[in-house]
Structures are given as structure tokens and as C-alpha cells.
N, C-alpha and C positions, 0 to 999 in steps of 0.2 A: 638784638639784631645781626648776630648769625644767623637766628631761624627766618628774619624778615629777609635778610639779602640774598637767603638760598631758594625763599618764596618767589620771591622776583627773578631770579635767574630760573626757575623751572618752568613760571609762568612764560619767561621769553622763548624759551625752548619749546615750548608746548604749540605759542600763537605761530612760531616760523614754521615747525613740523608742518602745522594745522593750513599756513599759507601754502608750504609746497605742495602739498597733498590737493588742495582748492585748485594751484594753477594746471595739475598735471593733465595732457590734452584726454580723455576715455579714448582708450584703441575704438577705433571705428568697427562694428559690426560689417561682416562680410554681406554683399547684399542677396535679399531673398529670390528665389526662381519660381516664378508662376509658370507653368505649361499650360497649353490647351491645347488638345489631339479633338480633332474634328473629322470624323469619319466621312470617307468616300466625298473631300471637299473635292472639286474640281476648280482650277484658277479662275473660276469665270467672274469676277468681282469688279467694282469700279478700282479699285488700289489696282488691278491685275489689266485694267482699261476695256473691261466688257461694262457696256451701259444700265443692260437693262435689271440687273439682278438688283433687288432690294436687301444689302447688309450693311449697314449706317455703322454700326458696332464695329465691326472688323473694317470698315474700308475708314473709320476713324481714329483705330489702330495705327492702319498702314500710313495716315495722313500723320502722325506724331511718333512715328518711329523710323521702321528701313525695311522694305519690302525685296526677298529676293523674287526677282520676276522667273527666273530659271532656275527655281527647285524642283531638284527629280527624286525621287522616290527610289530606294534599291528593292523592291518587289511590289507588284502589283496586286499586294493582296495584303487583309488587314496583319495577319499574323509574322510573316516575316518582314514587314515592313518595321513594326513597331520592335521587332527582336533587334534592328539596328538601330534605331532609335534610343531603346535601352540601354544597347550594349557599344554601342560604337563599334560590332563588328558585323563583316557580312557573315552568314547563318543561313541556317536550313533554310528552302522554299515551301515551306507547308504552312500550314494554323500551326500546328504543333509547333511551331519552333523554340520558343520558350518554355514550352514543356521538357522536350526532349534536352533541354541546358539543365534543367530542373532534375531533371533524373541521372545526368553524370554528377551533380553536385551531392546527388542522395548516394550514388554508389560509391563516389571519392576513386574512381577509375582514374581520372586524368584532372588535368589542372586546369578549373574555369576561374576566367578573368571576374573581378564585381562589375555587376551591375555601373550604370550610370548614377542611379538613387542610391546605391551602397556606395559608390564613391564618395558620393556628397554627403551621409551620414557619416561615415570614418573623419571626413574633415567637420565635424561639429553640428551638421545639419538636419534639423528634421524633417524627416519624408514621409508623407502622404498623399496615396491618391483616392481617387474618387470618380466612378464612372470606369468607363472603359478607354485605360491606358495602357493596358497589355492587351492580349487577345478577347480574355474573357473578362467581361466588365466585372472589378471586383477581384479579379487575379486569382480563381479558385479552379479547381477541375468537380470533377465527380460531373453523376447523370444530369444534375440543375445547376450546375458552376457552383455550388456553395458549397462545397466539404472543405474543410478549413485543415484539415490532413494530408491536401493537395495545393499544392501553392505553387504557382505560375511561376514565379519571381522570388525563391528564397532571399533572404537575407537584406529584401531592396526595400521595403517600407517599414515605417514604425507603424503605420495604420494606410493600406491598405481595403475602400472602402465600397461598399455598390446598394442604394437604396432599393428598395424592391416595390413599394408601394404596394397597390392591386396586383402587381403583374407577380406577386409569389416569389420569385425566385430569380437569380440575373440571367437565366437563360430565360424566363419568359420575357423582361425586361428588353433582352436585345434584339429583340423580333415585334414585339408589340405592340398593337394599334389601341385605339383611344377605348377608355376604360376599364382596362385591365386586360382587355384579348389575349391570348397567347397565340403563339403561332403554334401548333400540332402539326398537321398537313399542310406543306407550300400551297398546293394546288387548293385548299381552302381557304387560304387567306388572302383576300385581296391586295393586289400590289399595291393600288390606290385608294387614299382614304382621306376626309378634310371633314372633322366634327366639332359642330358649335362648344367651345365651349373654353377657358381658359390654360395658360402653359401645362397644366399640371395634371390633364386629361390622356396627355402622350406622356412616356418615360422620361425625357430629357427635364423634363419640370420637377421630378424630384431629384434629378441627378443633381441639380442646379442648387436647387434647395439645401442641401449636405455640403455641397461647393459653397457655397456661405458661410453655412454656420464652423465650417473648418475653418475658412479662409478668416473670419473676426475671431476664434479663436488661437492660431498660430500669429497673425498680428500683434495679439496683447501680449504674446512672450517677448519680451525683450532680449530677454540671457541667450538665444540661439535662433540664428537665419533659419526662413523655410524654403522647403521645395515640395510646391502642392502642383501635384499633376492632374488635371480634370478631361477627362474622357466624353464629349458628346457623341451620342450615339448619330442622329439624324445629320446629314441626309443620308444613313443605309437608310438600305430595302427592308421591309414598305413601307413605300414614301407615305405616312404619315401625320399630318400637322392640322393643328386648330386651323379650323376655316379660314379665320381672320387673317392669316396670311399667306391662304390663297386668294384671298381677295383682293391683293395688291397687286397680282399678274391680271385681273380684268382690263382687256382691252388693250393690252400692254403688245408690241410687236417684238415677236423672239425672229432672233435673227436667223437667218439659211445655216442647216447641217451643212457644212464642210465633210465632202468625201463621204456619200452617203452610201457609195456602192461597197457589196463587198469584193475585196481585193481579189486580183487575178494571181495564180500560181501560188509557192509555197508563202504561207505567212504564220503569225500566231494567232492568227484570224480564229475566233470558237465562234459558237453557236448563242451564246448568253444563256447558259442554262440556268444560272442563279436567277436570271430576272423572269426568265420565260417558266420556271417552274410555280412561280405563284397565278392565281385566278385573274388571269386573263379577258374574261369574259368573250374569247375564242378570238380576241382581236392582237393582230403583229402590227408594231410601228413599224417596221421595215416597209410593211404594203400597204399600211393603214394614214395617211398624214393626220389624217384628225385624231387618231389615238394618239401619237406620235407628239405631237400638240399637248395635247393633256396629260400625258408623260413629264416632259418637259416642264411645264408650269408645275406640274405638283414636285418634279425635285427642287424648282426654283423657291418654289413656297416649305421645302423644309429647311432650303440654305437659309432661309429668312428668318424660319423658327429657332435654327440653330445660333444664329447671330443674335436673336434674341436672349438667345442664355450667356453667350459672350458677354454684352450687354451691364447684365445682370453681374457677372462676376467680376470684369474693369469697375462699374461702380461702386464694385461693395470694396475694391481694394484701396481704390479711392479714399472712400470714406472712413477708410480703417487707418488713413493717413500710411501705412506701408508702399504705397504705389513711388515714394519718395526714393525709397530704396530696393527695390525689388526691378528684378529681367525681367520680361514678360517674351515668353513666343508664343505665337499660333502657327502649328502644324497641323497639314492636312494629311494622312494618312496613305493615299492615295490618290489618285484623276478615277471619273469614271466617265465612259464612254456614254452619247447623248444622242446615240446614232451615226458617228463618224465611223467610217468602214461598216457599217453595217452591223455595230455590235453596240450592244446595251446592259452596260456592267465593266467590270474592270478584268483584270485578269490575262490580257494581251500584251506584250511588249511594243505598243505603237505608244505616240507619243500621250495620248489622253488618258492613258491609265497611269503614266508614269510623272506627269504634270499637275504639280501638287502645288498650293502657297505654304510660301513661310515666311512672316514676319517677326521684328524682332524690334523690342522697346527695352532702354535699360540705363541708368543713372548716369548724367553726363554727355548723352550721348549728342554727340556735335552735329551731326548728318539727320539732324530730324526731317523729317517725310523725302530722303532720301530713297532712290531704287539702284538696284545694280541690274545687269544684265549677264552679271559672270555666271558662269554655267558652276552648281555648286548640289551636294546631295544631300539626303537625310543622313547618313554617316559622320555628316561634318558637325552633327549641334551639339553631340558629347564632350567636343575638344574647346568648340567656339566658349560654351557656358563653361569650361571649364577656367579657359583665358581669361571670360568678361570678370570670372571671380575671384582671381589671382589663386586659384587652386593648383596646383602640378598637374599639367596633362599628363596621364598614363602613357607611359610607352607602346602597350598593347592594343591602343584606339588605332584605327585604321582610316580615318578619316584626318581632314585639315582642320583648323581653326580658321574663321570668318573674322576673326576681330580684326585686320588686315583690310577685309573689303568691306568693313562697315565702317572704317576709318576711312578710307577712299572705293568711292563706288565704283572709278574707273577701274581698279584694279582686274589682273583676269581672275578667271574662277580657274577648274580642272574640269576632267570630261567624266560623266557622270558613270556608274555601271547599276548596272539592274540585271533581275534573272528570273526564272522560273526552272522547274523541274528540267525539260530540257532544251533550255534556252537561254541565251545572255547576250545581254545589250549594251553598248556604249555609245554614249550621246556626246558630243562636240559643236564649238558655236557652232559647224556649220553642218554634220552628218550625222546620219544614226545610222550605226552599224549592228543587225542583228544575229547570229553566230547558232545555228542548231546543232544539236548532237551529233547529227551525220556528217557535218562539216557544210550543209548549204548555209550560204548570205546571203541576207538581204543589206543591202549601201541603200540607204536616202540623203538625198541632197535637200538640205531645209532651207537654201536660198532661193530655190525654184517654187514654181507656183504650186508645181505638182505632188513636193512634200514627201510624203509616205504611200504615194500611191503609185510611185516610180522605183522599180528595184533598177540600179543601176552596177550592181557589185560586178558584171562581167567588163565593165567600160573602164573599170578604175582597179586591176590587180595590187597596183603597188599600195593602194589607197589602203584596202582591205590587211593584207598583210599587215601593214604600220598598226592599224585598230585591233586587230587578232593579237598582233604582240602586245599591245598595251592592255588589253581586257585579259587576256588572259594572266599577264603579271599580275595584275591586280587582284584577280578572284584568285591565286596562289599564297 
């Protein structure tokens, strides 16, 4: 009897423990992060109020997410803009900004704060990058950008991948045209191209295929959340795209170029050297309206091609089921002039170089399909992702979390700062002020029709001094 009684007691204890274990709610995994970076993307999309561009996947993300209509990057060039995204800090103005940071890490001469992916990795995330996320696609240096001993972002990624397909190496992919054509001399490579074929005849097709493979594998791992960053190259120069995307713009009426004249006086205007260095068949879009129209249609086609890659990635996220617990961010690394101020390219501190799309979607979002006119900047993305995932926001970040704006689109933003080597600029809700290294000031009123064509600095000395003070304090 004693044995039987003891067995019965043990059975009851076992059942109680089993029941208690089964009734415990498993701890919820932190949300995944999918960051999609698109090169040279203007906010010229239906989700940003412009009708003629065909980008249904990005627009659908905006319709089911939250669009920041007044997002500004911190530098009008790929390298320094991505530096601010990936570090949460203002940094050097050149394309080698992240490599300079890597050198400091190697030398150990001063403290270098962890990057955004490194911060998430230390908080339990698997971090993977595919394509152009930092300045060099794949995140490596060397002659062909494939030297694994020269890492652009040390300690950041568990994997940093760049498929090269027939373009031989990441440098070849970056400026590649159809069927493996690699840029050797810029003046011998056509600035425009449209070739019949599928998406994989241009580099972004291979990048997207690898992104889909990585996303599928990450979604199957339920042990750790993932931070996947995918960098799409188009619409970066040269404007090459499968012809089917260019065909979408046959007969489409393009809007007039706003303020197409070269600005008078001292500004950050430049001669569009990157664009003009390609083979243009002797044509200049500033004097040849037919060629200007052709350039704009090819740019639009490249946006549509990039949008198709975004669609494939978002569809795979949904197919995997990971979409239910994934924050999605689509970010343009800067804008691009299409003839405004007689510029074809980026690198100025005018609005067209600095204004780019920012769209977010996250699990449990209440304001689906909402948008805000609050001024925000790229620097804000790092703290925002920390806030949305419940991870501590590091004290060293210089941006501000946008969570409160996401919860209330009517909340105010904050002035946006940007810079080049010899200039810096601040954008408020009403004005842009640009400060030259020699002290010269440009001040523009965005509440007027003239916008950034009429310098009114001499008429508003008090406002200039106030904006100078804010600008200098932020950059220091």
C-alpha cells in the first residue's frame, strides 16, 4: 500500500508540474527588422503625392504603413548618408566615412560607439546585410571591393553578402549594365540603357534573389529575431533597366521641371559632374528638352525596377509568416535632381538632394495608412528602431525616436541637419538656411512660391542668427 500511495503522490506531483509548465505563456520574441535601402530615390511616388511614377509595391507599403512626408537625409551622398543611418551619429562628409570609422576601430586610438547592427546583435539579433547597405555593396574594400581583410563595418553583421553574378565583383555590380557590362571608363559607358529581358539581366535581380534566400532562412529560425538589411542599387547611375519598365512610361505626361534655371549668386550648385561624365552622345539635358525628357523617363523606369525588387522581398516576408512580427523600413539614402536648379544628380544642399522617402510599418501599428508632415531626419531611425523593439536607446545616438510621431501624426518633428565638406544646412518647417564655411549664408522661405530660388538672408538677420545657433550646436 505504501508503494502504491507513494506512486500515486508522485503521479499527482508530476501532473501538477506538467500542467504548470503548459500554462506558462512563452516569452514573446522581439520583433524582427527588415530594412530596405534604395539608392538615389526621390520622394516622387504616389504615396508622396506624385502620380506619374509606377511603384505599386512601395505605395502599397505606404498604404499599409506610415509615411514621413518630410524626411531629410544628413548628407547628399551615399557614403556619409549611410554612415548616419548605420551609426546614429553625424560623421565625415565623404564616401569613405565608414572606412575612416573602421580605421579608428583597428587603431584603437579612441572610443568608437557600436553601429546600429552591432547594437542589435549584442541584444540578441542575427544581423545580415545583402547588397548596398553601407557605401560599398557587400561592405568590403580593396580594388574591386571584395577584400575580406578590409571591412567597412567591423563587428556589425553576422553575414554581409554581395552576389556578383556575371559582373565579376561588387565594384562591377555597383555601376553595372545589362549582361555583365562593367564600368571601366565612365565616358565609355552609356548613361541610359533599356534592354529586353527579365530582372536578372541587371544587378539588382541577383541582389534580390540572395535577399529572398536569406529572408527565408532567417524566418525559419525561431530562436533569435533577425535584422536583415537589403540595399537596392537602382535608380543609381547609369540608368539601366529591363525594357519592360521603360515601356510603362510610353505616352505618360511628365510634370514640368520646377525651377530649372541655374541659381544666381553663391549657392551649393555644381556642374553635375557624376552624370555628365557618362556617355551622353554629346547631349546636355539643360539645353536639350527632348534628352531631358528621355533621362527622366529612364530614371522613372529604374524606380519601377527597384520597386519590383521591393515587392519580391515583401511578398517573401509575407509568405514566410514572419511579417506578423517584423518591423519594415523603406529608406532612400538621398534625393536626386532631375533638372531642378539645372542640376542632374545629388551632392548639393538644395531640397532635391536631401529630401527622400521614409516609410515604416510595425506589428500592432494603429495609424495604418497615415502620414505626417513633421520634419524628421535619417539620424532618427536608429533610436526609433530601439524604441519599437523595446531595446535601450544608446545615449550616444544624436537623433530622436519617432515613436511618438508614429502614434500621433500631428506631433511636431524637429529641424533636420545636413552637410558637405564646406557647407552645412538646417531645414525647419518654414525655412532652409545653408551656411558656407566662409560665413556666407543662404536663407530660403518654403512658404513662398520662390522656395529655394530667392535668397532672403539679408532681410532676416535675426532668423539667420537663430538658425546658425541651432545648426552649430547640433553639429558640435
